[in-house]
C-alpha positions as CSV (number, residue, x, y, z in Angstrom):
1,M,0.0,0.0,0.0
2,V,2.7,2.5,0.9
3,A,4.8,1.5,-2.1
4,R,1.9,2.1,-4.4
5,S,1.3,5.6,-2.9
6,L,5.0,6.4,-3.2
7,T,5.0,5.2,-6.8
8,D,2.0,7.4,-7.6
9,L,3.6,10.4,-6.0
10,L,6.8,10.0,-7.9
11,A,5.0,9.5,-11.2
12,L,2.9,12.6,-10.6
13,T,5.8,14.7,-9.5
14,Y,8.6,13.6,-11.8
15,G,7.2,11.1,-14.2
16,P,5.3,11.2,-17.5
17,V,2.2,12.9,-16.1
18,A,4.4,15.8,-15.1
19,V,6.9,16.0,-18.0
20,L,4.6,15.4,-21.0
21,P,2.0,18.1,-20.2
22,E,4.8,20.6,-19.8
23,L,6.4,19.6,-23.2
24,L,3.1,19.3,-25.1
25,G,1.7,22.5,-23.8
26,G,4.2,24.4,-26.0
27,V,3.1,22.6,-29.2
28,S,0.4,24.3,-31.3
29,G,-2.5,22.1,-32.3
30,V,-2.5,19.7,-29.3
31,E,-6.2,19.5,-28.2
32,E,-5.9,16.5,-25.9
33,A,-3.2,13.9,-25.0
34,Y,-3.3,10.5,-23.4
35,I,-0.8,7.9,-22.2
36,Y,-2.0,4.5,-23.3
37,G,-0.5,1.0,-23.4
38,S,1.4,-0.8,-20.6
39,W,2.4,2.4,-18.7
40,A,-1.2,3.5,-18.4
41,A,-2.2,-0.1,-17.4
42,R,0.4,-0.1,-14.6
43,Y,-0.5,3.4,-13.5
44,S,-4.1,2.2,-13.3
45,G,-3.2,-0.7,-11.1
46,E,-2.8,-3.6,-13.5
47,P,0.0,-5.9,-12.5
48,G,3.0,-6.5,-14.7
49,R,6.5,-5.6,-15.5
50,V,7.7,-2.0,-15.5
51,P,7.2,-0.7,-19.0
52,R,10.3,0.0,-21.1
53,D,8.6,2.6,-23.2
54,L,5.8,5.1,-23.1
55,D,3.0,5.4,-25.7
56,V,1.2,8.7,-26.1
57,L,-1.7,9.6,-28.3
58,V,-2.2,13.3,-29.3
59,V,-5.5,14.5,-30.5
60,G,-5.4,17.5,-32.8
61,E,-3.5,18.9,-35.7
62,A,0.0,19.3,-34.1
63,D,2.9,19.2,-36.5
64,E,4.6,15.8,-36.6
65,D,8.1,17.3,-36.4
66,D,7.1,19.2,-33.2
67,L,5.8,16.0,-31.7
68,Y,9.0,14.2,-32.7
69,G,11.0,16.8,-30.8
70,V,8.7,16.4,-27.8
71,A,9.2,12.7,-27.8
72,R,13.0,13.0,-27.9
73,E,13.1,15.6,-25.1
74,A,10.7,13.4,-23.0
75,E,13.0,10.4,-23.6
76,R,15.9,12.4,-22.3
77,R,14.1,13.5,-19.2
78,L,12.3,10.2,-18.4
79,G,15.1,7.8,-19.4
80,R,12.8,5.6,-21.5
81,E,11.6,5.4,-25.1
82,V,8.6,7.7,-25.9
83,N,6.3,7.0,-28.9
84,I,3.9,9.7,-29.9
85,R,1.0,9.0,-32.3
86,R,-1.3,11.7,-33.6
87,T,-5.0,11.5,-34.6
88,S,-7.4,14.2,-35.7
89,R,-10.3,15.3,-33.6
90,I,-12.8,13.9,-36.1
91,H,-11.1,10.5,-36.2
92,W,-10.8,10.4,-32.3
93,D,-14.5,11.3,-31.8
94,S,-15.8,8.8,-34.3
95,A,-13.1,6.0,-34.4
96,N,-15.6,3.7,-36.1
97,G,-13.9,0.7,-37.4
98,D,-10.3,1.9,-36.6
99,P,-8.8,-1.2,-34.9
100,F,-6.0,0.9,-33.3
101,L,-8.3,3.5,-31.8
102,E,-10.8,0.9,-30.6
103,S,-7.9,-1.0,-28.9
104,V,-6.7,2.3,-27.3
105,R,-10.2,3.1,-26.0
106,S,-10.7,-0.4,-24.6
107,R,-7.7,-0.3,-22.3
108,P,-6.6,2.1,-19.5
109,L,-5.9,5.7,-20.6
110,V,-4.2,8.4,-18.6
111,R,-5.4,11.8,-19.7
112,L,-2.7,14.5,-19.6
113,K,-3.6,17.9,-18.3
114,I,-2.3,20.2,-21.0
115,E,-2.2,23.9,-20.6
116,E,-1.7,25.8,-23.8
117,G,1.2,28.2,-24.0
118,R,3.4,26.3,-21.4
119,S,6.9,25.5,-22.4
């Protein structure tokens, strides 16, 4: 119980849920962002190995080069591989028939609190 609380505190203070919003807040066109995959599953309490990478989904029209730069800076700060995938607002809201988005929505998601203009 104590270990889980300490892990949560560290993740919130120094981990992806602190680092990614700061970096993504400076990117134009980011409407929403989520961590998905194994990191989100562990953060939500599912047992398993510590993830080696971090999967992030950005909703909006952000420039791919800007997102690539964010991923590399996040990797430097977090010490793990960061993969960022972008989808449009229309695609995210409908997601009908898209196996990738259906899979992402069916598993744990950690929504990142992005404040525009931060960087």
